[in-house]
N, C-alpha and C positions, 0 to 999 in steps of 0.2 A: 178131547181137550182134559187137561190137569187143572185142578184147582190151585189157584197161587197159594205159594206157601205163605202162611202166617207169619209175621213177625214174631220172635221170642219175647214172652212176657217181661215187662219191666221189674227189675228188682224191687221188693219189697222195700218199705221206707217205715221209719218209726222212732223212737226217742234213742239218743244215745246211752250206752250202757253205764256211764260214768256221769253225764251233767243231764240227762234227760232233754237235750235240744233236739230239735227234730233233723234227721239226716238220712241219708240214703248208702253210705258207705258200709262195706262189710268187711270182717276180717276174712282173707281167704282160708282159714284153718277151719273154724267154727261158727261162722255165720254171725257172730255177735256184732250188732249195728256200733258204729263208732263216726262222730262227727268231724275228726280231726286226726292229723297224724301225730301230734301229740298225745291224745286219748288213744290212739293206735298202740304207740310205743309203751303206753301204760298198761294197756290190755295185754299184749303180748309182748315182752322185754325183748330185745335185739336179738335176732337169730339168724335164721337162714333168709327170710324174707321179712322186709320191715316196711311193706308199702300197703296202704289200705286198698281196697277194691270195690267196684261198683257192681260187681258181678256175685251172683250166689256162690257159696264156697265149693271149691272142688278138691281139696286138699283133706283127707280123712285124719290128719296128724293134730288134734287140738290140745295135746297134753301139755304144752308150753304157755296156754292162754289161761287167763286169770278165770277161776271157777265161779265167779259171779258178777251181780250186776248191781247197782245202786238203786234203790228205789225211793220215794218220797211218799209219806203219807200223813195221816191226822196226827201220829206220834212221833214224827219227825224222820229223818234217813236212818234206813238199814239196809243190809245186804241180802241177797236172795242167791241162793246156788244156783247156776246154770249146769252143772254137771254133777255127777255122783264125785263126794270127797272122799277119798281113802281116810282110814283112822290114822291119826299122828301127821298126816300129809300137811307140809307147811303151805299155808295160805298167804300169808303178808308178813313182812317184818315192819318194824318201825323203830326210829331212833328217836332218843329224847330231844327235846327242843333247847332244855336248858340242863346244865351240868355244874352242881355247886361244888363247894371244896370238900375234901375228904372229911369223915367223921373225926378221924385221927389228926390233930394238928401238932406242929410241934412246939 
């Protein structure tokens, strides 16, 4: 008689990489935890697969995923690298929220 097959272990859960709320969804590429589809789309901008997963990652290509997660500590919020970042690699871009008139006026 064979022993009954044990069920697969549940996927680990923990804090979202961006907002730290509890979650159990994973990026299918790198395994980073995300709480919602919106946070997943920020973590991995639109590409081949744009859906979060409840399972452990199976795809090895994590090059398009954000290379950091947000942490909160005693001194405030900060970013922690989740993989090696190459020299001069663009990590993020930001646009100004206010643009004033040019310095040269007529």
